[in-house]
N, C-alpha and C positions, 0 to 999 in steps of 0.2 A: 530563379524563383526562391531558392533557399536563402540567398543573401537578403533579398527584399524582406522576407518574412522575419528574418532575424533582426533586422535593423528597424523595422517599422515600430517596434515596441520601444526602442530607444528614443525615437522621435516623439512618440506619444508622451512618454514620461518626461522628456527633457522640458516640455513646454511649461510645466509648473515652475521650474527653476528659472527658465528664461524670462517668463512673465514677471516673476517676483523681482527680478533685478532691473527690468526696464524702467520702473518708476524712478529709480535713482541709480544710474549706472556706475556712479563712483562710490556707492555705499554697499557694503556686504549685507546680504539678507540675514535674517535671524538665525537660520540654520548654519550659515557660514560662521557667524560670530561664535555660536556656542560650540562648534566642533573644532575651533582653532586651538587645539591642544598642543601643537608641536611647531609653532610658527618659527622657532629658532633652528629647526632642523635644516640640514643641507638638502639639496636636491637628491643627492646620492642616498642619504639616510631615509628620505621620504619614500623613494622607490624601493629600497630594501624592506622598509616597513610594509609597503603595499604587497610586495612579493611574499614575504614571510607570513603575513596574515592570510593571504590567498591560499597558501599551501595548507592552511588549517580550515579552509572554507569560510574565512572571515574577512572583514574589512577593518582597517585600523580604527581604533577608538570605539568599536562596537563589538567587543569580543564575545558578548553574550548572544550574538546572532550567528549561527553556523548553518550554512546551506546543507540540506540533506538531513539535518538533525533537529533544528529548532522548529517548533510547531506554531501555527497561527495563534493558538491559545496562549502560549508562552510569550509570544511577541506582544499581543494586545494587553496581557496582564502587566507588562512592564512599561509599554509606551502609550497605551490607551488607543483612542480612535485616531485614524490617519487623517492627514490633510486632504488627501484625494484618493479615490478608489477608481480603478479602471478595469473593467471586465473585458478580456480579450478571448479569442476563440479557444485557447487551450490553457487558460489560467487567469489569475487575477493579480493586479499590481496595486500595492498600497504605498503612497508617498508620505513620508514624515518630513515635511519641509523644514521645520524648526531644527530637527536633529540632523538634517542633511543626508538622508538616505531613502532609498526605495527598495521594496522587497517584492518578489513574485512568489506566489504560492500555488500549489496544484490542487487537484480535486480531492486529495486526501489531507488538505490543509497543512502540508509541509512546505517550508520555505526552500525553494530550489534556486533562487537567485537573490543577491543583494548588491545594490549599487551605491557608490559613495560619491557625494557632491561636496566633500569637505573642502573648505577654502584653501587649505594647504596645497592641494593638487594644482592650483592655478599657477604655481611657480614651475610646474613641470611642463616641458616642451617636447615636441616630437623627437628632436635630436637627442634629448636626454634619454628617452626611452630606448631608442635604437642603439645608442652608444653603450648604455649600461646593461640592458637586457638582451642585446643582440637581435638577431633576426627572429620575428614572430613565427609561430607554427603556421598561422594563416593570416592573410590580410583580406578584409572585406570592405565593401563600400556601400553607402546608402545615400540617396539623394531624393528630396521632394521639394515642395515649394518653400519650405522653411529652413531645411538644413541640407548640407552637403558634407558627409562624414566619411572618415576613414576609421576602421576598427581593427586594431592590432590584437590578435588572439594568441595567447600563450597557453598551451596545454600542460597542465601540472599533474603530479601524481594523484592517485585516488579519484580519477575521473573528474577533475576540477579544471575549469577554464577561467583564466584571468583575461579580461578584455580592457583595453584602453581606447576610449572613444574621443576623437578629436575632429575639428574641422579639417576637411581635406586640404593638404598642402597645395598652394598655388604659386605662381610666379611672384605675386605681390606679397604673399606670406608663406614662405616655404618651411617655416618652423612654428606651426601653430601651437597654442596652449592646450593642454589636456582639459577636456570638459568634464568627464566623469569616468569612473572605473566600474567594472562589473565582475563579480565572482559568481560562478554558476556551476551546477552539476551537469556534466556532459550527458549522462544517461537519464536525467530527470526530464520532466515535461517543460523544458525550456522552449522558447519560440522556435529555435532551430530544430529540436527534436520533435516539436509538434508537427512540422512538415514531414519528418521521417515517419512519424506515427501514421499519418494519413497515407503516405506512400506504402507503408507496410500493409495497411488495411486494404488499400486498393489492389495490392498484389495478391491478396488471398482470394480464393474462390469462395462461393457461398458454402460449399461443403466443408472447406477448411475452417471457416468461421463457426459453423455449427458444431464441429468437432471440439473446438476450444471451449464450448459452453457445456461440455459434459465431463464429469468425473466418473470414471467407470470402475466397476469391479471386474474380477477375472478369476478363472479357475486355476487352482493349484499353485505350486511353488516354482514352476518352470516356464520358460519362454515357449509358448505353444503356437500353433498355427492360428488359433483363435486370437491370441494376444497380438500376434504379428499383423493380423487383419485390422484390428482396432487401431493400431499405430499407423500403418502404412496406407490403408484404404479409407478409414473413417477419421483419421487425423485427430484422435481423441486428445484433449488438452490436459487430462490428469487421470491418475489412478489412485484408488484407495486400497490399502493393503490390510487384509484380515489375517487371523491366525493360520488359515489354510494356505496363505501365500508366503508365510514366514517360517522358515525352518531354523536358520541360524544366521549369523552375521555374514559369513562368506557367501552363502547361497543368495541372500538378499542383495548384497553388493553386486554379485555377478548378474542377477536378474535386472537390477536397475541399470547397470552398464550395457546390457544387451538391448534393453528398451531404448536407452539413449542413442546407441549406435543405429538402431532401426529408425530413429526419429530424425536423422541428420538431414533428410531431404524436405522435412516440414519447416514451415516458417518460424515456428515458436517452440521453445523448450517445454518440457512436460512438468506438471505438478505431480509430486509423489507424496501422497498423504497417508496418515495413519492416526487412529485414536490412541494417543499416548498421553493420558490425563494424569497418571499416577493412581495409586490405589488399585481397585479391582478392574479398572479399565486401562490396562497396560498391555499393548499388543506385541511389543518387540520381544523377541525370544532371547533366551539365555539368562544367566544370573547377573543382571545389571545392577543389583541393589534395589531394595524394595522402597520405591518412592511412596510416601504416605498418602492416604486419601486427602481430598480437599477438606473434609470434615476435621481431620486431625490437624491439618495446617491451620484451619480456621480457629481451632481452640488455642493453638499457639499464638495466633494473631500477631505475627511479626512480619512487617512488610519486606524487610531485607531477606528474611528466610524464604518468603514466597518468591522474591526475585531470583534467588539462587536456585530454588527448585525449578523455576522456569529455565534458567541457564542449563541445568542438568538435563531437563527434557529436550532442550534444543541440541545439546551435545549428543544425546542418545540418537536423535534422528540423523544428525550429521554422520555419525559413525556407521549408519546403515544406508547412507546415500539418499535419504529422504529429505524433503524440503518444506513440507506443510504438516502442521500438527493441528488436528481438530480439537483444540483446547485453547484456553481454559473454559470450564463451565461457569457461566455467570448467572445460573438459575438460583433464585432465593428459595431455600428449602422451607417454605411456609406451611406445607401440608405434611404432617408426620406419617400419613398413610400413603405417601407417594412411593410407588414400587420401582421407579426407574431412576430417580435422581438421588435421593437419600444422601449417602456419604460422599457423593460426587459434588455436592454443594459445599461451599465454604461455611455457610451459616444461614440462619433464618433472619439475620439482620442485613438489610440491603447495603448499608454502608460498609460493613465488613466484607461482604461479597465483592463490592466494588473495589475497595482498597487492595485486598489480597489478589483478586482476579486480575486487576490491572498490573500489579507488580509481577505476577506470573507471566502475563502477556508480554511485558517489557523484557523479562528475562529470556523468553523464547526468541523475541525479536533480536536481542543482543547477540545471539548465536547465528544470525542470518537465516532463521527458520520462520516461515510464515505462520502466525497463530490465527486460528479461526475461533472467534468467541461464539458461544452457543448457550441455550437454544432460544433465540428470539421469538416472541417477546417475553418469554419466561415459561419454563416447564416445571417450575417448582410446586405449583398448586394444582397438581393433577393426581387423580386416584387410580388411573389406569396407565399401562405401559403402551406408548404409541407404536412400539414394535408389534403389538398384538391387537390393539383397538385404537379408535380415534378418541383421544381425551377431549372433554368439553369443559371449558373454564368460563363460568358465568360472571365475568368481570367486565366493567365498563372501561373505557379509555382512561377516565379519571382514576379508577381503581389501580390500573396498571402503572400510571405515572407516579403513584404514591408508594409503590413497592417494586414490582418486577422490572420496570424500565430503568430504574435508577442505575444499576451497574452497567447496562448497555449504553445509556446516555453518557455516563462518565468515561467509558471505554472509547466511545466515538470521539469524545473531546480529547482523548489521549492517543489519537491516531490508530485506532483499530484498523487492521488491514482487510479483514474479511469477517462477515457475519453469517452464521448458519441459522436458517429460519426453521422453526419446529412445525411438526404436524399436529397442531392443536386447534380445535374449533373454539372461537370466541363469538358466540351468537349475538352478543350485545354490540359487537363491532361489525362482524360479517357473518350472517346466519347461513350463508351458502357454502363458503369455502374455508378450509383450514388456513392457518397463517401462511404456510408455504405456497398457497395458491391465491392468496388474497391481495388484491390491489390496494384495498383500504389499509392493510397492515404493512405491506412491503413499500408501496409508493407513498401513500398519504402519511403513514405513521413514521416509518423508518427513514425514508429519504426526505420527504417534505418537512415534517415536523422536527425530527431529530437531526436533520441536516447531514445525513450520512451519504457520502459520495463514493464509497469504496465498493468492493466486490460483495455481492449477496449470493449465497448458495443455499440450496435446499438441504434438509436432512435426506437420508436415503429414501428415494421414492418407491423402493420395493417393500418398505415396511407395511404392515397390515393396516395401519391407520389410513393409508392411501389405497392399498390393494383391495380392501373389503368394501370400500365406499366409492371409488372412482376408477375409471379406466386409466391405466398408467400412462399411455402415450398421450391421451388428451389432457391428462393432469399436467404433464410436462409443458405442453403448449400454453395451458392456462397460467402456469407459474411464470413463464417468460412474459406473457402479456401483463401479469401482475407486477413485474419488475425484477424477477430473479435473473442473475447473470449466469449461474452455473447450476445445472441439474445433476444431482448425484443419483446414479443408478448402480447400485452395488451388486456384487456376487455373480450376476448372470449376464454374460456378453450378448446373448440373444435378445434380452430385454433392452440392452443398450442400443443395439442396432435398430430395434423397433421404435424406440424413442427418437433416435437420430432421424429416421425416415419420416416420422410424423412431423417433426419440426421442419424438415426440408419441404414437405408437402404444404405445411401451413404458410411458409414463406412464398412458395410458388403460387398458391391460390390467394395470397395477399391477406390471409388472416393475421399473419405477423409481417410487418414491413421489414425490409432489409435495413432500414435506418435503425429500427429497434434492435436488430441483431448487432449492428455496428456499435451501438452504445455500450452493449455488454462486452463485446470483444475489445473495445478500447480500454475498458477498465481492467480486463484480464491482462492485456498486453502491458499496461502500466504497472500492474502488480508484479508481473514476471520481470520487468525491467528493473523495478525498484530493488528486488532481491538478486538481480544479476544472475538469473537462472541460465543454464547453458546445457549443451550436450556433451560436455567434457566428461571423461571417465572418472569415476569415484576412486580415490586411493584408499587402501586399507588403513584402518585405525587401530591403535593399541587399546583394546577394550579394558585391559586390566587397569590402566591409568585412570580411565573413566570410572570404573568401579571403585577404585580407591578414593577418588575425589567425591563420589557420591556418599560412600560410607563415612568419610570425614565430615561431610556436611550433616549427615543424619545423626552423628554421634556428638555433635556440639552440645 
């Protein structure tokens, strides 16, 4: 079944190029003519070119498309609208017939596969490939009413696969001509791993799935029986670290490694998150160098500096064994009386917030740390602290689009991995529920209108904005129904267990469908796969070098 799923997509996409050549079989199509850059190259040179490009995640003559890195936005800015678009179960494929290539992109709008139909490959034959590149890592086959194919798969470094797709050799034609090549990420949502994703999901119990949808707080700096229970019995998918959990570097690394070891029998690795924004919200212990507040960074207003700050934040988390930063803050500081955001915001100008926030986000991502942009749809125009009360923002959706939503929309277009939703009430949009529990805001606004397909998580549900106005357990269920993927329940493991049990009950009594649970768990799995999280032990890091690097940046 895996082979069929892998190859069906090849057949679907091949049809565009097959049909275009049927009208005149002796004439190259437009895409073939325009991509004929190396017609004088030998067969050996063409194959070397294909292989060397594939090792970089690219195809020849299209060096600006790199699987795993190029975004849909970057692609369309350069090439415009595609000739054909095909929606499949686990992704979308765009065909650019004139340019001679097809790309597949995932739910986060990242290109995970690129295929070349360059006219030069038509001089490559089956025997050429087998002679020069030797035995493939795998050989697959696909056959339907239109095609009968052999697929030669070569596994390359950096989790890249190079595939050669040809007609299956027969007694009449035992040396067929290459039809097209494919370069894809092994661990991304390719057709082959789409099946693996479903297999993984089907292997998980309902209890394991629910655990993945919770980020939990815990008591103290040590691995306790309570923490052991959360990992081994409740299968919790992530933990948030506060000051009480962080003593020093060696203690934190030891704790993370102990949790990882305890998690070895669970299906998925764990998210280890912390609020490491810089400025006054910096949880990691020790003298790591004082990262300036976003307000100070905003006054400097230098995108490269913001990117490098993001890199430092990412390196700090790496040094402590953590993998998720609840940062950057994308709130526009439009209310000078705001008691909770203030200098955590880059500016009162939404474009400044957008530009600097996105650069910080990209800097964090560059260090293989997951950034979480916050606090959607914007906590900047509040006059009370949501840790203490439920803020009310009397703005319409039109108002938000002209200010607060600008940084979030831009970040989504730049491949934001995760969005944290705030506990703020916007009565002109949803008079009943705060953003973190509102289907109007999470599904209609964030997912449908802003086209965001990544992970959505709540801010801490134990904050008084929720606790003083709603039942915690029922609020968690409402939030999932509204579209949240992850419920954050900080500090108190007993509250975590209560939320877990309430979600389980809601599924069993069909208040929440298991299909709805699966939607969220798929997004969580894909995020963990993208960042290649695992249960491997964290190795000690030289903090002094990191401090020196930080100080050098700050003294520029």
